VOGU-3710 file (C-alpha; in Angstrom, 3 decimals, decimal comma):
1> migyvtlgtn> 0,000/0,000/0,000  2,877/2,408/0,572  3,941/4,170/-2,628  6,995/5,923/-1,171  8,296/7,498/2,025  9,569/11,081/2,138  12,187/12,331/4,599  13,186/15,950/5,142  16,678/17,292/4,571  18,485/20,567/5,143
11> dleknaafyd> 21,156/19,807/2,516  19,706/17,907/-0,446  22,895/17,778/-2,505  25,104/16,503/0,319  22,642/13,938/1,630  21,652/12,694/-1,827  25,051/10,958/-1,968  24,062/8,849/1,066  20,847/7,718/-0,642  22,592/7,184/-3,998
21> aiagalgvgr> 24,852/4,672/-2,193  21,974/2,994/-0,324  19,841/2,773/-3,485  22,786/1,414/-5,466  23,280/-1,335/-2,878  19,585/-2,177/-3,332  19,955/-2,298/-7,116  17,976/0,857/-7,929  18,721/4,493/-8,640  17,025/7,855/-8,817
31> mmefdsfiaw> 13,539/7,641/-10,295  12,474/11,273/-9,925  14,412/14,487/-9,371  13,562/18,164/-8,974  15,413/21,147/-7,461  14,195/20,385/-3,942  13,226/16,671/-4,152  14,838/13,379/-5,170  13,174/9,952/-5,085  14,978/6,617/-5,319
41> gemggapgva> 13,438/3,349/-6,433  11,972/1,873/-9,561  8,798/3,174/-11,204  6,143/0,509/-10,753  8,377/-1,413/-8,341  8,531/-1,627/-4,578  7,906/1,550/-2,547  10,644/4,161/-2,891  12,347/6,628/-0,567  12,415/10,363/-1,238
51> ltkpfdgeka> 14,424/13,204/0,261  13,065/16,757/0,185  13,605/20,243/1,470  10,464/21,079/3,480  7,834/22,810/1,357  7,082/25,352/4,096  10,683/26,628/4,039  11,242/25,700/7,684  14,181/23,604/8,888  13,805/19,842/8,388
61> tvgngtmval> 13,669/17,943/11,670  13,791/14,271/12,590  10,521/12,644/13,641  10,928/10,976/17,024  9,820/7,376/16,551  9,788/7,669/12,756  11,794/5,096/10,802  11,994/3,842/7,236  12,424/0,072/6,930  14,156/-1,248/3,800
71> qvdgpdkvkk> 13,368/-4,918/3,142  16,104/-7,042/1,581  16,416/-10,725/0,725  18,794/-12,025/3,395  21,162/-11,356/6,295  24,151/-10,765/3,991  22,245/-7,951/2,255  21,290/-6,477/5,661  24,977/-6,406/6,614  25,964/-4,933/3,238
81> lyevalangg> 23,388/-2,123/3,417  24,453/-1,307/6,999  28,106/-1,111/5,888  27,211/1,076/2,893  25,226/3,402/5,173  28,092/3,832/7,645  30,646/4,282/4,853  28,545/7,108/3,387  28,045/9,315/6,420  25,437/7,286/8,287
91> tdegapgprg> 25,653/6,525/11,998  25,079/3,281/13,871  21,797/2,674/15,690  22,119/-1,110/16,057  24,479/-3,563/14,373  23,140/-6,348/12,142  21,691/-9,292/14,004  18,590/-11,254/14,914  15,889/-9,428/16,844  13,654/-11,611/18,968
101> degfyaayfr> 12,942/-15,198/18,004  10,454/-14,697/15,190  12,959/-14,761/12,320  13,432/-10,982/12,101  17,014/-9,953/11,221  17,849/-6,241/11,100  20,401/-3,436/11,296  19,609/0,158/12,245  21,302/3,383/11,144  20,696/7,096/10,658
111> dpdgnklnaf> 21,286/9,164/7,546  23,452/12,325/7,719  20,367/14,403/8,647  19,537/12,063/11,554  16,599/10,222/9,965  16,414/6,638/11,237  16,350/3,714/8,808  16,783/-0,009/9,049  17,557/-2,853/6,701  15,722/-6,068/7,513
121> cmtqag> 14,839/-9,515/6,264  12,773/-12,399/7,499  14,567/-15,659/8,204  13,321/-18,885/9,678  12,294/-18,442/13,288  14,778/-19,907/15,723
//
């Protein structure tokens, strides 16, 4: 049901490099781009992620409790996306590993603006 998720940024050009790297690791690229907005993904594919300068001209802020979850196809891809995020200006919010015993495997990180994301996959429950 989700078409895409939009996150605010105070420096679109600088932070676009972070998302270019993340999208590249997921096998997609930019699908839409304007002066104040860039969206990554694949038209007609899975939901995308967009980065924008706030329309109201106010400073972009991080939503407390807000997170974008990026689904991948296995633990190795979770680890890879986490490494790509940290290598491109992201910060650690939780190293790759199993969470609970329901087969949920995830890593958590923040983009250079402080927006929280995770990479996750479902594995067999242990």
